[in-house]
PDB file of N, CA, C and O in Angstrom:
ATOM      1  N   MET A   1      97.626  33.018 -50.954  1.00  0.00           N
ATOM      2  CA  MET A   1      97.061  32.881 -52.417  1.00  0.00           C
ATOM      3  C   MET A   1      97.108  34.369 -53.099  1.00  0.00           C
ATOM      4  O   MET A   1      97.033  35.492 -52.599  1.00  0.00           O
ATOM      5  N   ALA A   2      97.266  33.910 -54.469  1.00  0.00           N
ATOM      6  CA  ALA A   2      97.137  35.474 -55.079  1.00  0.00           C
ATOM      7  C   ALA A   2      96.066  36.439 -55.031  1.00  0.00           C
ATOM      8  O   ALA A   2      94.959  35.975 -54.758  1.00  0.00           O
ATOM      9  N   ARG A   3      96.151  37.656 -55.234  1.00  0.00           N
ATOM     10  CA  ARG A   3      94.894  38.611 -55.253  1.00  0.00           C
ATOM     11  C   ARG A   3      94.168  38.711 -56.488  1.00  0.00           C
ATOM     12  O   ARG A   3      94.844  38.745 -57.515  1.00  0.00           O
ATOM     13  N   ASN A   4      93.019  38.761 -56.573  1.00  0.00           N
ATOM     14  CA  ASN A   4      92.172  38.542 -57.617  1.00  0.00           C
ATOM     15  C   ASN A   4      92.198  39.980 -58.684  1.00  0.00           C
ATOM     16  O   ASN A   4      91.509  40.995 -58.578  1.00  0.00           O
ATOM     17  N   THR A   5      93.187  39.668 -59.660  1.00  0.00           N
ATOM     18  CA  THR A   5      93.817  41.527 -60.485  1.00  0.00           C
ATOM     19  C   THR A   5      92.802  41.529 -61.370  1.00  0.00           C
ATOM     20  O   THR A   5      92.878  42.410 -62.226  1.00  0.00           O
ATOM     21  N   LEU A   6      91.615  40.606 -61.435  1.00  0.00           N
ATOM     22  CA  LEU A   6      90.312  41.360 -62.573  1.00  0.00           C
ATOM     23  C   LEU A   6      88.868  42.581 -61.362  1.00  0.00           C
ATOM     24  O   LEU A   6      87.926  43.370 -61.436  1.00  0.00           O
ATOM     25  N   ALA A   7      89.799  41.807 -60.400  1.00  0.00           N
ATOM     26  CA  ALA A   7      88.681  42.430 -59.142  1.00  0.00           C
ATOM     27  C   ALA A   7      88.582  43.908 -58.962  1.00  0.00           C
ATOM     28  O   ALA A   7      89.574  44.499 -58.536  1.00  0.00           O
ATOM     29  N   GLY A   8      87.272  44.701 -59.296  1.00  0.00           N
ATOM     30  CA  GLY A   8      87.756  46.301 -59.220  1.00  0.00           C
ATOM     31  C   GLY A   8      88.104  46.653 -60.266  1.00  0.00           C
ATOM     32  O   GLY A   8      89.158  47.287 -60.311  1.00  0.00           O
ATOM     33  N   LYS A   9      87.416  46.404 -61.437  1.00  0.00           N
ATOM     34  CA  LYS A   9      87.887  47.088 -62.804  1.00  0.00           C
ATOM     35  C   LYS A   9      86.703  47.747 -62.790  1.00  0.00           C
ATOM     36  O   LYS A   9      87.005  48.738 -63.455  1.00  0.00           O
ATOM     37  N   SER A  10      84.960  47.958 -62.336  1.00  0.00           N
ATOM     38  CA  SER A  10      84.493  47.986 -63.139  1.00  0.00           C
ATOM     39  C   SER A  10      84.582  49.852 -62.814  1.00  0.00           C
ATOM     40  O   SER A  10      85.223  50.270 -61.849  1.00  0.00           O
ATOM     41  N   LYS A  11      83.767  50.901 -63.875  1.00  0.00           N
ATOM     42  CA  LYS A  11      84.049  52.117 -63.686  1.00  0.00           C
ATOM     43  C   LYS A  11      82.606  52.605 -63.093  1.00  0.00           C
ATOM     44  O   LYS A  11      82.574  53.622 -62.400  1.00  0.00           O
ATOM     45  N   GLY A  12      81.482  51.914 -63.354  1.00  0.00           N
ATOM     46  CA  GLY A  12      80.062  52.624 -62.334  1.00  0.00           C
ATOM     47  C   GLY A  12      80.101  51.747 -61.230  1.00  0.00           C
ATOM     48  O   GLY A  12      80.718  50.725 -60.928  1.00  0.00           O
ATOM     49  N   LYS A  13      79.211  52.502 -60.707  1.00  0.00           N
ATOM     50  CA  LYS A  13      78.403  51.663 -59.503  1.00  0.00           C
ATOM     51  C   LYS A  13      76.779  51.580 -59.605  1.00  0.00           C
ATOM     52  O   LYS A  13      75.992  52.237 -60.285  1.00  0.00           O
ATOM     53  N   SER A  14      76.574  50.519 -58.667  1.00  0.00           N
ATOM     54  CA  SER A  14      74.983  49.823 -58.958  1.00  0.00           C
ATOM     55  C   SER A  14      74.325  50.430 -58.107  1.00  0.00           C
ATOM     56  O   SER A  14      75.145  50.977 -57.370  1.00  0.00           O
ATOM     57  N   LYS A  15      73.007  50.720 -57.681  1.00  0.00           N
ATOM     58  CA  LYS A  15      72.260  51.331 -57.021  1.00  0.00           C
ATOM     59  C   LYS A  15      72.611  51.184 -55.368  1.00  0.00           C
ATOM     60  O   LYS A  15      72.622  52.107 -54.554  1.00  0.00           O
ATOM     61  N   SER A  16      72.941  49.526 -55.074  1.00  0.00           N
ATOM     62  CA  SER A  16      72.997  49.195 -53.740  1.00  0.00           C
ATOM     63  C   SER A  16      74.286  49.613 -53.560  1.00  0.00           C
ATOM     64  O   SER A  16      74.682  50.025 -52.470  1.00  0.00           O
ATOM     65  N   ALA A  17      75.199  49.520 -54.846  1.00  0.00           N
ATOM     66  CA  ALA A  17      76.884  50.264 -53.886  1.00  0.00           C
ATOM     67  C   ALA A  17      77.214  50.964 -53.367  1.00  0.00           C
ATOM     68  O   ALA A  17      78.131  51.107 -52.558  1.00  0.00           O
ATOM     69  N   LYS A  18      75.711  52.148 -54.200  1.00  0.00           N
ATOM     70  CA  LYS A  18      75.686  53.329 -53.628  1.00  0.00           C
ATOM     71  C   LYS A  18      75.109  54.025 -52.270  1.00  0.00           C
ATOM     72  O   LYS A  18      75.100  55.118 -51.703  1.00  0.00           O
ATOM     73  N   HIS A  19      74.518  52.367 -52.078  1.00  0.00           N
ATOM     74  CA  HIS A  19      73.502  53.123 -51.093  1.00  0.00           C
ATOM     75  C   HIS A  19      74.807  52.475 -49.555  1.00  0.00           C
ATOM     76  O   HIS A  19      74.980  53.043 -48.477  1.00  0.00           O
ATOM     77  N   TYR A  20      75.362  51.402 -49.967  1.00  0.00           N
ATOM     78  CA  TYR A  20      76.173  51.133 -48.793  1.00  0.00           C
ATOM     79  C   TYR A  20      77.440  52.203 -48.808  1.00  0.00           C
ATOM     80  O   TYR A  20      77.857  52.733 -47.778  1.00  0.00           O
ATOM     81  N   ALA A  21      77.732  52.330 -49.509  1.00  0.00           N
ATOM     82  CA  ALA A  21      78.858  53.640 -49.222  1.00  0.00           C
ATOM     83  C   ALA A  21      78.783  54.996 -48.722  1.00  0.00           C
ATOM     84  O   ALA A  21      79.679  55.786 -48.427  1.00  0.00           O
ATOM     85  N   ALA A  22      77.141  55.128 -48.678  1.00  0.00           N
ATOM     86  CA  ALA A  22      76.664  56.181 -48.433  1.00  0.00           C
ATOM     87  C   ALA A  22      75.891  55.298 -47.029  1.00  0.00           C
ATOM     88  O   ALA A  22      76.017  56.271 -46.286  1.00  0.00           O
ATOM     89  N   ASN A  23      75.578  54.813 -46.607  1.00  0.00           N
ATOM     90  CA  ASN A  23      75.276  54.306 -45.531  1.00  0.00           C
ATOM     91  C   ASN A  23      75.793  53.332 -44.873  1.00  0.00           C
ATOM     92  O   ASN A  23      75.753  52.163 -45.259  1.00  0.00           O
ATOM     93  N   LYS A  24      76.744  54.025 -42.998  1.00  0.00           N
ATOM     94  CA  LYS A  24      77.958  52.919 -42.625  1.00  0.00           C
ATOM     95  C   LYS A  24      76.714  51.923 -42.126  1.00  0.00           C
ATOM     96  O   LYS A  24      76.873  50.751 -42.468  1.00  0.00           O
ATOM     97  N   LYS A  25      75.850  52.127 -41.589  1.00  0.00           N
ATOM     98  CA  LYS A  25      75.194  51.027 -40.798  1.00  0.00           C
ATOM     99  C   LYS A  25      74.770  50.302 -41.443  1.00  0.00           C
ATOM    100  O   LYS A  25      75.164  49.173 -41.151  1.00  0.00           O
ATOM    101  N   SER A  26      74.046  50.334 -42.327  1.00  0.00           N
ATOM    102  CA  SER A  26      73.747  48.996 -43.652  1.00  0.00           C
ATOM    103  C   SER A  26      74.795  48.754 -44.109  1.00  0.00           C
ATOM    104  O   SER A  26      74.653  47.585 -44.469  1.00  0.00           O
ATOM    105  N   ARG A  27      75.518  48.967 -44.292  1.00  0.00           N
ATOM    106  CA  ARG A  27      77.139  48.692 -44.874  1.00  0.00           C
ATOM    107  C   ARG A  27      77.766  47.729 -44.028  1.00  0.00           C
ATOM    108  O   ARG A  27      78.433  46.883 -44.624  1.00  0.00           O
ATOM    109  N   LYS A  28      77.712  47.647 -42.726  1.00  0.00           N
ATOM    110  CA  LYS A  28      78.199  47.583 -41.295  1.00  0.00           C
ATOM    111  C   LYS A  28      77.481  46.116 -41.738  1.00  0.00           C
ATOM    112  O   LYS A  28      78.045  45.223 -42.369  1.00  0.00           O
ATOM    113  N   LYS A  29      75.949  46.103 -41.190  1.00  0.00           N
ATOM    114  CA  LYS A  29      75.195  45.248 -41.398  1.00  0.00           C
ATOM    115  C   LYS A  29      75.156  43.823 -42.043  1.00  0.00           C
ATOM    116  O   LYS A  29      74.913  42.718 -41.559  1.00  0.00           O
ATOM    117  N   LYS A  30      75.490  44.245 -43.340  1.00  0.00           N
ATOM    118  CA  LYS A  30      75.446  43.432 -44.635  1.00  0.00           C
ATOM    119  C   LYS A  30      76.649  42.419 -44.429  1.00  0.00           C
ATOM    120  O   LYS A  30      76.622  41.199 -44.595  1.00  0.00           O
ATOM    121  N   GLN A  31      77.886  43.346 -43.962  1.00  0.00           N
ATOM    122  CA  GLN A  31      79.354  42.837 -43.828  1.00  0.00           C
ATOM    123  C   GLN A  31      78.888  41.525 -43.084  1.00  0.00           C
ATOM    124  O   GLN A  31      78.990  40.337 -43.391  1.00  0.00           O
ATOM    125  N   GLU A  32      78.333  42.177 -41.981  1.00  0.00           N
ATOM    126  CA  GLU A  32      78.169  41.253 -40.619  1.00  0.00           C
ATOM    127  C   GLU A  32      77.311  39.709 -41.246  1.00  0.00           C
ATOM    128  O   GLU A  32      77.539  38.583 -40.803  1.00  0.00           O
ATOM    129  N   TYR A  33      76.819  39.872 -41.795  1.00  0.00           N
ATOM    130  CA  TYR A  33      75.724  38.785 -42.276  1.00  0.00           C
ATOM    131  C   TYR A  33      76.486  38.215 -43.733  1.00  0.00           C
ATOM    132  O   TYR A  33      76.202  37.022 -43.837  1.00  0.00           O
ATOM    133  N   ASP A  34      77.232  38.606 -44.724  1.00  0.00           N
ATOM    134  CA  ASP A  34      77.806  38.209 -45.608  1.00  0.00           C
ATOM    135  C   ASP A  34      78.647  37.572 -44.782  1.00  0.00           C
ATOM    136  O   ASP A  34      78.506  36.352 -44.873  1.00  0.00           O
ATOM    137  N   LYS A  35      79.311  37.843 -44.156  1.00  0.00           N
ATOM    138  CA  LYS A  35      80.723  36.863 -43.190  1.00  0.00           C
ATOM    139  C   LYS A  35      80.222  35.760 -42.564  1.00  0.00           C
ATOM    140  O   LYS A  35      80.907  34.773 -42.294  1.00  0.00           O
ATOM    141  N   GLU A  36      78.852  35.899 -42.276  1.00  0.00           N
ATOM    142  CA  GLU A  36      78.243  34.835 -41.269  1.00  0.00           C
ATOM    143  C   GLU A  36      78.360  33.697 -42.485  1.00  0.00           C
ATOM    144  O   GLU A  36      79.093  32.711 -42.564  1.00  0.00           O
ATOM    145  N   TYR A  37      77.199  34.297 -43.543  1.00  0.00           N
ATOM    146  CA  TYR A  37      76.429  33.302 -44.723  1.00  0.00           C
ATOM    147  C   TYR A  37      77.823  32.606 -45.227  1.00  0.00           C
ATOM    148  O   TYR A  37      78.007  31.393 -45.131  1.00  0.00           O
ATOM    149  N   HIS A  38      78.842  33.572 -45.808  1.00  0.00           N
ATOM    150  CA  HIS A  38      79.577  32.532 -46.573  1.00  0.00           C
ATOM    151  C   HIS A  38      80.748  31.722 -45.810  1.00  0.00           C
ATOM    152  O   HIS A  38      81.640  31.097 -46.384  1.00  0.00           O
ATOM    153  N   SER A  39      80.546  31.875 -44.069  1.00  0.00           N
ATOM    154  CA  SER A  39      81.259  30.757 -43.804  1.00  0.00           C
ATOM    155  C   SER A  39      80.756  29.671 -42.904  1.00  0.00           C
ATOM    156  O   SER A  39      81.112  29.100 -41.873  1.00  0.00           O
ATOM    157  N   THR A  40      79.429  29.636 -44.057  1.00  0.00           N
ATOM    158  CA  THR A  40      78.520  28.276 -43.442  1.00  0.00           C
ATOM    159  C   THR A  40      79.451  26.726 -44.096  1.00  0.00           C
ATOM    160  O   THR A  40      80.349  26.737 -44.938  1.00  0.00           O
ATOM    161  N   THR A  41      78.976  25.731 -43.509  1.00  0.00           N
ATOM    162  CA  THR A  41      79.568  24.829 -44.057  1.00  0.00           C
ATOM    163  C   THR A  41      79.433  24.877 -45.776  1.00  0.00           C
ATOM    164  O   THR A  41      80.346  24.961 -46.597  1.00  0.00           O
ATOM    165  N   LYS A  42      77.953  24.794 -46.005  1.00  0.00           N
ATOM    166  CA  LYS A  42      77.403  24.880 -46.577  1.00  0.00           C
ATOM    167  C   LYS A  42      77.861  25.583 -48.469  1.00  0.00           C
ATOM    168  O   LYS A  42      77.690  25.292 -49.653  1.00  0.00           O
ATOM    169  N   ARG A  43      78.474  26.574 -47.638  1.00  0.00           N
ATOM    170  CA  ARG A  43      78.849  27.169 -48.847  1.00  0.00           C
ATOM    171  C   ARG A  43      80.332  27.452 -49.142  1.00  0.00           C
ATOM    172  O   ARG A  43      80.695  28.098 -50.125  1.00  0.00           O
ATOM    173  N   LYS A  44      81.051  26.998 -48.351  1.00  0.00           N
ATOM    174  CA  LYS A  44      82.820  26.383 -48.311  1.00  0.00           C
ATOM    175  C   LYS A  44      82.506  25.249 -49.320  1.00  0.00           C
ATOM    176  O   LYS A  44      82.933  25.305 -50.473  1.00  0.00           O
ATOM    177  N   LYS A  45      81.782  24.261 -48.887  1.00  0.00           N
ATOM    178  CA  LYS A  45      81.788  22.984 -50.150  1.00  0.00           C
ATOM    179  C   LYS A  45      81.387  23.271 -51.316  1.00  0.00           C
ATOM    180  O   LYS A  45      81.785  22.586 -52.257  1.00  0.00           O
ATOM    181  N   TYR A  46      80.240  24.675 -51.592  1.00  0.00           N
ATOM    182  CA  TYR A  46      80.539  24.688 -52.866  1.00  0.00           C
ATOM    183  C   TYR A  46      81.372  25.132 -53.483  1.00  0.00           C
ATOM    184  O   TYR A  46      81.928  24.798 -54.530  1.00  0.00           O
ATOM    185  N   ARG A  47      81.502  26.190 -52.585  1.00  0.00           N
ATOM    186  CA  ARG A  47      83.189  27.034 -53.014  1.00  0.00           C
ATOM    187  C   ARG A  47      84.407  26.303 -53.852  1.00  0.00           C
ATOM    188  O   ARG A  47      85.071  26.690 -54.813  1.00  0.00           O
ATOM    189  N   SER A  48      84.418  25.233 -53.180  1.00  0.00           N
ATOM    190  CA  SER A  48      86.053  24.368 -52.979  1.00  0.00           C
ATOM    191  C   SER A  48      85.179  23.700 -54.499  1.00  0.00           C
ATOM    192  O   SER A  48      85.800  23.913 -55.540  1.00  0.00           O
ATOM    193  N   LYS A  49      84.277  23.190 -54.603  1.00  0.00           N
ATOM    194  CA  LYS A  49      83.699  22.436 -56.021  1.00  0.00           C
ATOM    195  C   LYS A  49      83.857  22.965 -57.041  1.00  0.00           C
ATOM    196  O   LYS A  49      84.491  22.619 -58.038  1.00  0.00           O
ATOM    197  N   LEU A  50      83.087  24.118 -56.748  1.00  0.00           N
ATOM    198  CA  LEU A  50      83.438  25.433 -58.042  1.00  0.00           C
ATOM    199  C   LEU A  50      85.035  25.321 -58.558  1.00  0.00           C
ATOM    200  O   LEU A  50      85.379  24.834 -59.635  1.00  0.00           O
ATOM    201  N   ASN A  51      86.008  25.936 -57.445  1.00  0.00           N
ATOM    202  CA  ASN A  51      87.124  25.884 -57.616  1.00  0.00           C
ATOM    203  C   ASN A  51      87.893  24.528 -58.139  1.00  0.00           C
ATOM    204  O   ASN A  51      88.881  24.490 -58.872  1.00  0.00           O
ATOM    205  N   ALA A  52      87.099  23.318 -57.509  1.00  0.00           N
ATOM    206  CA  ALA A  52      88.360  22.378 -58.123  1.00  0.00           C
ATOM    207  C   ALA A  52      87.836  21.878 -59.662  1.00  0.00           C
ATOM    208  O   ALA A  52      88.462  21.204 -60.480  1.00  0.00           O
ATOM    209  N   LYS A  53      86.703  22.348 -59.749  1.00  0.00           N
ATOM    210  CA  LYS A  53      85.949  22.414 -61.394  1.00  0.00           C
ATOM    211  C   LYS A  53      86.872  23.237 -62.120  1.00  0.00           C
ATOM    212  O   LYS A  53      87.546  22.681 -62.987  1.00  0.00           O
ATOM    213  N   ASN A  54      87.053  24.740 -61.872  1.00  0.00           N
ATOM    214  CA  ASN A  54      87.514  25.357 -62.641  1.00  0.00           C
ATOM    215  C   ASN A  54      89.270  24.977 -62.826  1.00  0.00           C
ATOM    216  O   ASN A  54      89.718  24.999 -63.973  1.00  0.00           O
ATOM    217  N   ARG A  55      90.249  24.621 -61.615  1.00  0.00           N
ATOM    218  CA  ARG A  55      91.143  23.846 -61.638  1.00  0.00           C
ATOM    219  C   ARG A  55      91.793  22.587 -62.531  1.00  0.00           C
ATOM    220  O   ARG A  55      92.915  22.379 -62.994  1.00  0.00           O
ATOM    221  N   LYS A  56      90.281  21.709 -62.542  1.00  0.00           N
ATOM    222  CA  LYS A  56      90.476  20.822 -63.477  1.00  0.00           C
ATOM    223  C   LYS A  56      90.745  21.312 -64.844  1.00  0.00           C
ATOM    224  O   LYS A  56      91.593  20.925 -65.648  1.00  0.00           O
ATOM    225  N   ALA A  57      89.980  22.110 -64.932  1.00  0.00           N
ATOM    226  CA  ALA A  57      89.300  22.936 -66.528  1.00  0.00           C
ATOM    227  C   ALA A  57      90.600  23.130 -67.189  1.00  0.00           C
ATOM    228  O   ALA A  57      91.093  22.546 -68.155  1.00  0.00           O
ATOM    229  N   GLY A  58      91.169  24.354 -66.237  1.00  0.00           N
ATOM    230  CA  GLY A  58      92.583  24.387 -66.393  1.00  0.00           C
ATOM    231  C   GLY A  58      92.750  26.314 -66.308  1.00  0.00           C
ATOM    232  O   GLY A  58      93.653  27.118 -66.540  1.00  0.00           O
ATOM    233  N   THR A  59      91.256  26.391 -65.824  1.00  0.00           N
ATOM    234  CA  THR A  59      91.017  27.683 -66.139  1.00  0.00           C
ATOM    235  C   THR A  59      91.354  28.749 -64.956  1.00  0.00           C
ATOM    236  O   THR A  59      91.359  29.976 -65.052  1.00  0.00           O
ATOM    237  N   TYR A  60      91.628  27.966 -63.843  1.00  0.00           N
ATOM    238  CA  TYR A  60      91.600  28.859 -62.411  1.00  0.00           C
ATOM    239  C   TYR A  60      92.927  29.409 -62.008  1.00  0.00           C
ATOM    240  O   TYR A  60      93.935  28.731 -61.813  1.00  0.00           O
ATOM    241  N   GLY A  61      92.790  31.211 -61.863  1.00  0.00           N
ATOM    242  CA  GLY A  61      94.038  31.994 -61.837  1.00  0.00           C
ATOM    243  C   GLY A  61      94.841  31.993 -63.036  1.00  0.00           C
ATOM    244  O   GLY A  61      96.018  32.297 -62.843  1.00  0.00           O
ATOM    245  N   ASN A  62      94.587  31.792 -63.945  1.00  0.00           N
ATOM    246  CA  ASN A  62      95.408  31.954 -65.304  1.00  0.00           C
ATOM    247  C   ASN A  62      94.550  32.976 -66.166  1.00  0.00           C
ATOM    248  O   ASN A  62      94.803  32.799 -67.357  1.00  0.00           O
ATOM    249  N   LYS A  63      93.299  34.333 -65.891  1.00  0.00           N
ATOM    250  CA  LYS A  63      93.195  35.044 -66.380  1.00  0.00           C
ATOM    251  C   LYS A  63      92.627  34.861 -67.457  1.00  0.00           C
ATOM    252  O   LYS A  63      92.946  35.796 -68.191  1.00  0.00           O
ATOM    253  N   ASP A  64      91.907  34.121 -68.009  1.00  0.00           N
ATOM    254  CA  ASP A  64      91.113  33.588 -69.153  1.00  0.00           C
ATOM    255  C   ASP A  64      90.081  34.765 -69.165  1.00  0.00           C
ATOM    256  O   ASP A  64      89.838  35.513 -70.112  1.00  0.00           O
ATOM    257  N   GLY A  65      89.622  34.771 -68.133  1.00  0.00           N
ATOM    258  CA  GLY A  65      87.978  35.199 -67.798  1.00  0.00           C
ATOM    259  C   GLY A  65      86.772  34.364 -68.216  1.00  0.00           C
ATOM    260  O   GLY A  65      85.735  34.763 -68.746  1.00  0.00           O
ATOM    261  N   LYS A  66      87.124  33.097 -67.862  1.00  0.00           N
ATOM    262  CA  LYS A  66      86.146  31.823 -67.586  1.00  0.00           C
ATOM    263  C   LYS A  66      85.973  31.364 -66.484  1.00  0.00           C
ATOM    264  O   LYS A  66      86.874  31.600 -65.678  1.00  0.00           O
ATOM    265  N   ASP A  67      85.008  30.699 -66.090  1.00  0.00           N
ATOM    266  CA  ASP A  67      84.489  30.478 -65.028  1.00  0.00           C
ATOM    267  C   ASP A  67      83.484  28.949 -66.061  1.00  0.00           C
ATOM    268  O   ASP A  67      83.015  28.700 -67.172  1.00  0.00           O
ATOM    269  N   MET A  68      83.694  28.255 -64.476  1.00  0.00           N
ATOM    270  CA  MET A  68      82.468  26.743 -64.720  1.00  0.00           C
ATOM    271  C   MET A  68      81.529  27.082 -64.254  1.00  0.00           C
ATOM    272  O   MET A  68      81.741  27.745 -63.238  1.00  0.00           O
ATOM    273  N   SER A  69      80.263  26.925 -64.557  1.00  0.00           N
ATOM    274  CA  SER A  69      79.126  27.094 -64.946  1.00  0.00           C
ATOM    275  C   SER A  69      77.899  26.036 -65.281  1.00  0.00           C
ATOM    276  O   SER A  69      77.716  25.362 -66.295  1.00  0.00           O
ATOM    277  N   HIS A  70      77.340  26.108 -64.404  1.00  0.00           N
ATOM    278  CA  HIS A  70      75.645  25.095 -64.017  1.00  0.00           C
ATOM    279  C   HIS A  70      75.066  24.869 -64.979  1.00  0.00           C
ATOM    280  O   HIS A  70      74.617  25.926 -65.422  1.00  0.00           O
ATOM    281  N   THR A  71      74.779  23.941 -65.652  1.00  0.00           N
ATOM    282  CA  THR A  71      74.173  24.326 -67.011  1.00  0.00           C
ATOM    283  C   THR A  71      72.635  23.692 -65.949  1.00  0.00           C
ATOM    284  O   THR A  71      72.848  23.333 -64.791  1.00  0.00           O
ATOM    285  N   LYS A  72      71.221  23.639 -66.522  1.00  0.00           N
ATOM    286  CA  LYS A  72      70.204  23.240 -66.560  1.00  0.00           C
ATOM    287  C   LYS A  72      69.971  21.908 -65.920  1.00  0.00           C
ATOM    288  O   LYS A  72      69.116  21.563 -65.104  1.00  0.00           O
ATOM    289  N   LYS A  73      71.120  21.123 -66.595  1.00  0.00           N
ATOM    290  CA  LYS A  73      70.520  19.714 -66.533  1.00  0.00           C
ATOM    291  C   LYS A  73      71.733  19.115 -65.534  1.00  0.00           C
ATOM    292  O   LYS A  73      71.870  17.906 -65.342  1.00  0.00           O
ATOM    293  N   GLY A  74      72.603  20.154 -64.920  1.00  0.00           N
ATOM    294  CA  GLY A  74      73.504  19.428 -63.880  1.00  0.00           C
ATOM    295  C   GLY A  74      74.847  20.001 -64.179  1.00  0.00           C
ATOM    296  O   GLY A  74      75.425  20.878 -63.537  1.00  0.00           O
ATOM    297  N   LYS A  75      75.300  19.318 -65.351  1.00  0.00           N
ATOM    298  CA  LYS A  75      76.543  19.952 -66.278  1.00  0.00           C
ATOM    299  C   LYS A  75      77.306  21.043 -65.805  1.00  0.00           C
ATOM    300  O   LYS A  75      76.782  22.085 -65.411  1.00  0.00           O
ATOM    301  N   MET A  76      78.478  20.849 -65.827  1.00  0.00           N
ATOM    302  CA  MET A  76      79.374  21.954 -66.218  1.00  0.00           C
ATOM    303  C   MET A  76      79.845  22.389 -66.897  1.00  0.00           C
ATOM    304  O   MET A  76      80.245  21.493 -67.639  1.00  0.00           O
ATOM    305  N   VAL A  77      80.294  23.728 -67.423  1.00  0.00           N
ATOM    306  CA  VAL A  77      80.661  23.799 -68.788  1.00  0.00           C
ATOM    307  C   VAL A  77      81.737  25.392 -68.606  1.00  0.00           C
ATOM    308  O   VAL A  77      81.965  25.876 -67.498  1.00  0.00           O
ATOM    309  N   LYS A  78      82.135  25.840 -69.577  1.00  0.00           N
ATOM    310  CA  LYS A  78      83.166  26.532 -69.175  1.00  0.00           C
ATOM    311  C   LYS A  78      82.215  28.077 -69.790  1.00  0.00           C
ATOM    312  O   LYS A  78      81.650  28.021 -70.882  1.00  0.00           O
ATOM    313  N   GLU A  79      82.190  28.689 -69.381  1.00  0.00           N
ATOM    314  CA  GLU A  79      81.461  29.878 -69.777  1.00  0.00           C
ATOM    315  C   GLU A  79      81.907  31.468 -69.053  1.00  0.00           C
ATOM    316  O   GLU A  79      82.024  31.568 -67.832  1.00  0.00           O
ATOM    317  N   ARG A  80      82.135  32.707 -70.027  1.00  0.00           N
ATOM    318  CA  ARG A  80      82.380  33.663 -69.398  1.00  0.00           C
ATOM    319  C   ARG A  80      82.362  33.811 -68.383  1.00  0.00           C
ATOM    320  O   ARG A  80      81.777  32.924 -67.762  1.00  0.00           O
ATOM    321  N   GLN A  81      82.874  34.811 -67.666  1.00  0.00           N
ATOM    322  CA  GLN A  81      82.727  34.694 -65.851  1.00  0.00           C
ATOM    323  C   GLN A  81      81.727  36.255 -65.999  1.00  0.00           C
ATOM    324  O   GLN A  81      81.075  36.559 -65.000  1.00  0.00           O
ATOM    325  N   SER A  82      81.647  37.149 -67.194  1.00  0.00           N
ATOM    326  CA  SER A  82      80.498  38.216 -67.379  1.00  0.00           C
ATOM    327  C   SER A  82      79.461  37.241 -67.067  1.00  0.00           C
ATOM    328  O   SER A  82      78.773  37.154 -66.049  1.00  0.00           O
ATOM    329  N   LYS A  83      79.469  36.396 -68.302  1.00  0.00           N
ATOM    330  CA  LYS A  83      77.351  35.913 -68.137  1.00  0.00           C
ATOM    331  C   LYS A  83      76.904  34.682 -66.888  1.00  0.00           C
ATOM    332  O   LYS A  83      75.783  34.317 -66.534  1.00  0.00           O
ATOM    333  N   ASN A  84      78.356  34.219 -66.390  1.00  0.00           N
ATOM    334  CA  ASN A  84      77.938  33.458 -65.634  1.00  0.00           C
ATOM    335  C   ASN A  84      77.391  34.085 -64.753  1.00  0.00           C
ATOM    336  O   ASN A  84      76.189  33.872 -64.590  1.00  0.00           O
ATOM    337  N   ARG A  85      78.168  35.203 -63.766  1.00  0.00           N
ATOM    338  CA  ARG A  85      77.933  36.048 -62.608  1.00  0.00           C
ATOM    339  C   ARG A  85      77.002  36.588 -62.991  1.00  0.00           C
ATOM    340  O   ARG A  85      76.391  36.983 -61.998  1.00  0.00           O
ATOM    341  N   ALA A  86      76.389  36.916 -64.064  1.00  0.00           N
ATOM    342  CA  ALA A  86      75.249  38.615 -64.316  1.00  0.00           C
ATOM    343  C   ALA A  86      74.230  37.395 -64.431  1.00  0.00           C
ATOM    344  O   ALA A  86      73.161  37.871 -64.815  1.00  0.00           O
ATOM    345  N   ARG A  87      74.151  36.405 -64.305  1.00  0.00           N
ATOM    346  CA  ARG A  87      72.301  35.384 -64.802  1.00  0.00           C
ATOM    347  C   ARG A  87      71.593  34.923 -63.015  1.00  0.00           C
ATOM    348  O   ARG A  87      71.908  34.111 -62.145  1.00  0.00           O
ATOM    349  N   ASN A  88      70.662  35.842 -63.158  1.00  0.00           N
ATOM    350  CA  ASN A  88      69.545  35.066 -61.920  1.00  0.00           C
ATOM    351  C   ASN A  88      69.786  36.491 -60.822  1.00  0.00           C
ATOM    352  O   ASN A  88      69.389  36.637 -59.666  1.00  0.00           O
ATOM    353  N   ARG A  89      70.684  37.535 -61.801  1.00  0.00           N
ATOM    354  CA  ARG A  89      70.583  38.484 -60.253  1.00  0.00           C
ATOM    355  C   ARG A  89      69.661  39.723 -60.473  1.00  0.00           C
ATOM    356  O   ARG A  89      69.792  40.844 -59.982  1.00  0.00           O
ATOM    357  N   GLY A  90      68.611  39.226 -61.400  1.00  0.00           N
ATOM    358  CA  GLY A  90      67.220  40.100 -61.508  1.00  0.00           C
ATOM    359  C   GLY A  90      67.748  41.615 -62.330  1.00  0.00           C
ATOM    360  O   GLY A  90      68.847  41.630 -62.885  1.00  0.00           O
ATOM    361  N   LYS A  91      66.769  42.953 -62.335  1.00  0.00           N
ATOM    362  CA  LYS A  91      67.034  43.960 -63.495  1.00  0.00           C
ATOM    363  C   LYS A  91      67.807  44.738 -62.430  1.00  0.00           C
ATOM    364  O   LYS A  91      67.733  44.810 -61.203  1.00  0.00           O
ATOM    365  N   LYS A  92      68.681  45.365 -63.495  1.00  0.00           N
ATOM    366  CA  LYS A  92      69.778  46.269 -62.804  1.00  0.00           C
ATOM    367  C   LYS A  92      68.819  47.779 -63.209  1.00  0.00           C
ATOM    368  O   LYS A  92      69.242  48.886 -62.876  1.00  0.00           O
TER     369      LYS A  92
END
């Protein structure tokens, strides 16, 4: 699979990114947790469902900056990646 060319394009670092860059022990603990969490069957199914919807919508891997987003009613619609991924993350 091709590398995501949009990844790593931001200029600034969040507080948590700075923390993990400075604290090797914390970073290792977080990486272990993330590895375990994202390898669960539930997460794999969720990712595959979203990827399938992205492919069907023609927005997967074409660098158009769009994602499939869940609405409150449960439908899936196209939305800008930045808006979709920033939602429900708390205050910065």
